[in-house]
VOROTI-753609 format. One record per atom (N, C-alpha, C): residue in three letters; x, y, z. Coordinates in steps of 0.1 Angstrom, whole numbers, plus 5000, padded with zeros to 4 digits. Layout:
ALAXYZ
...
***
This chain:
MET501049925003
MET500050004999
MET501250104995
MET500950264989
MET501550294986
MET501050434989
LEU501350514999
LEU500750655001
LEU501050764992
VAL499650814992
VAL499650924980
VAL499651034980
HIS501151154983
HIS501251224992
HIS500651404982
PRO500051494988
PRO499551634985
PRO500951614973
ILE500451754964
ILE501451784954
ILE501051894951
GLY501852034948
GLY501852164944
GLY502452264952
PRO502452404949
PRO503452464956
PRO502652514964
ASP504152594976
ASP503552664986
ASP501952724989
GLY501552794995
GLY501152914990
GLY499652854980
ALA499152794975
ALA498452764967
ALA497452844968
LYS496552884955
LYS495653014961
LYS494352864954
ILE494252804948
ILE493352654944
ILE493952554953
MET493052534962
MET493352354965
MET492052244958
LEU492152124955
LEU491452074946
LEU491951944957
ILE490651854961
ILE490451754972
ILE489451614959
GLY490151524963
GLY489151414962
GLY489351334970
GLU488251224974
GLU488251094986
GLU489851074986
ALA489950964978
ALA491650884977
ALA491850874963
PRO493050814965
PRO493750794953
PRO492950624945
GLY493350604935
GLY493050504922
GLY494050404921
ALA494150304914
ALA495250274913
ALA496650344902
GLU495750454895
GLU497050474892
GLU497750594899
GLU497050644910
GLU497250694921
GLU498550674929
GLU498050554933
GLU498750384944
GLU500050354936
ALA500150374922
ALA501050334915
ALA502450464909
THR501750554908
THR503150684905
THR503150724922
GLY502050704927
GLY502450834940
GLY501950934936
ILE501151024925
ILE501151104926
ILE499151104922
PRO498451224932
PRO497151274925
PRO496751264915
PHE495551214914
PHE494851274898
PHE495251214884
VAL496351134888
VAL496451064871
VAL496350994866
GLY494850904871
GLY493950824869
GLY492950904854
GLY491750834855
GLY490650884848
GLY490651014857
ALA490450984868
ALA489351124872
ALA490651264870
GLY491951234870
GLY493251314868
GLY492651424856
LYS492451294843
LYS492051314824
LYS491051424825
ILE490451414831
ILE488651474831
ILE489451624843
LEU489951584847
LEU489951754856
LEU491351784849
ASN491851774840
ASN492951824832
ASN491751884822
GLY491551814817
GLY490751934808
GLY489752054813
LEU489351994825
LEU488352064832
LEU489452244839
LEU490152184840
LEU490752314849
LEU491752374832
ARG492252344818
ARG492652374806
ARG491152444800
ASP490152404806
ASP488852474801
ASP489152644803
ALA489352624819
ALA489052714827
ALA490352844834
GLY491352784825
GLY492452854820
GLY493352814827
ILE492552764840
ILE494252724856
ILE495052624849
ASP496052684862
ASP497852614852
ASP497052444864
ARG497652314861
ARG496952264872
ARG498752264883
GLU499852324878
GLU501152364883
GLU500952404894
GLU499352514894
GLU499252624905
GLU498752594914
CYS498352444908
CYS497252404923
CYS497852304932
VAL497252304943
VAL497352164957
VAL496652074949
LEU496851934948
LEU495751814944
LEU496151724959
THR494951744962
THR495251624973
THR494451544977
ASN494151414982
ASN492951324986
ASN492551345005
ILE491651305004
ILE491351285018
ILE491651185022
MET491751085017
MET492950955019
MET494150885017
GLN495250915021
GLN496850875013
GLN496350795007
VAL495450695014
VAL495750555002
VAL494450474997
ARG494950424986
ARG493450394980
ARG492750244990
PRO491650284990
PRO490150184995
PRO490549994988
VAL489849924996
VAL490149784991
VAL488949874978
ASN488849744972
ASN488349734961
ASN488049844954
ASN488950024959
ASN487950084954
ASN487150154956
ASP486850124973
ASP485550114973
ASP485450244993
PHE485650334984
PHE485550464993
PHE483950405015
GLY483650305009
GLY482350255020
GLY483450165030
ASN484750135024
ASN485650065029
ASN486550135042
PHE486450225047
PHE486850355052
PHE485650365063
TYR484850305065
TYR483350355072
TYR483450155079
GLU482650185097
GLU482550045099
GLU481450035100
ASP480750085090
ASP479050045086
ASP478350045074
LYS477749985067
LYS477450025053
LYS476650145053
SER475950185064
SER475250315056
SER476150455063
ARG477350455065
ARG478750535064
ARG478550645074
LYS477650545086
LYS477950695096
LYS478750715106
VAL479350615109
VAL480450605113
VAL481850555112
PRO483250635108
PRO483550665100
PRO485150565110
ARG485950505103
ARG487050355108
ARG487850495114
ASP488550445121
ASP489450555131
ASP491150625116
ILE490950535106
ILE492050535099
ILE490950665088
LEU490050655086
LEU489250755082
LEU489850925092
LEU489350875100
LEU488851025109
LEU490351045110
GLU491851025112
GLU492851035110
GLU493251095093
GLY492851065087
GLY492951115070
GLY492251275073
ILE491251285073
ILE490251395078
ILE491051525086
LYS491651445101
LYS492251565104
LYS493551615098
ARG494351525090
ARG495451485082
ARG495251645071
LEU493551645067
LEU493351725057
LEU493351845062
LYS492751845077
LYS492551985082
LYS493552095082
ASN494552015086
ASN495952045085
ASN497052105071
GLU496252055063
GLU497052125050
GLU496752175044
ILE494452225048
ILE494352325044
ILE494552455053
ILE494852475064
ILE495152555072
ILE496752575069
ASN497452515068
ASN499052545058
ASN498952555053
ILE497952535038
ILE498052595026
ILE497352735030
ASN496452725031
ASN494852905032
ASN494752895021
PRO494152825002
PRO493952824997
PRO492852984994
ASN492552994986
ASN491553124980
ASN489853024984
VAL490552904972
VAL489352824970
VAL489852684967
ILE488752634978
ILE488652474977
ILE487452414973
VAL488052324958
VAL487552234950
VAL486952074956
ALA486352034960
ALA486351934964
ALA484951794960
***
């Protein structure tokens, strides 16, 4: 299991947040390089936003079992988060505070 860390410049004004890495992100260690990343690249290009000027991250730094984010919960109704999810949320809050972006897209 490979951690996928945030990428982007310190002080970025735009932060893009996904749920968790997929297989391609896990293999490369880079967020948003798979199918969702290709869509994101097109949307950013259409909006005139340089991906290199954004911080890209995920709630979780590890890929969930079977790519199912529900596996980070104790129950099927997704009401009781596992400790690993709570830790991911805490880490993400700290990232947001440290980067202090003007815009967050999640």
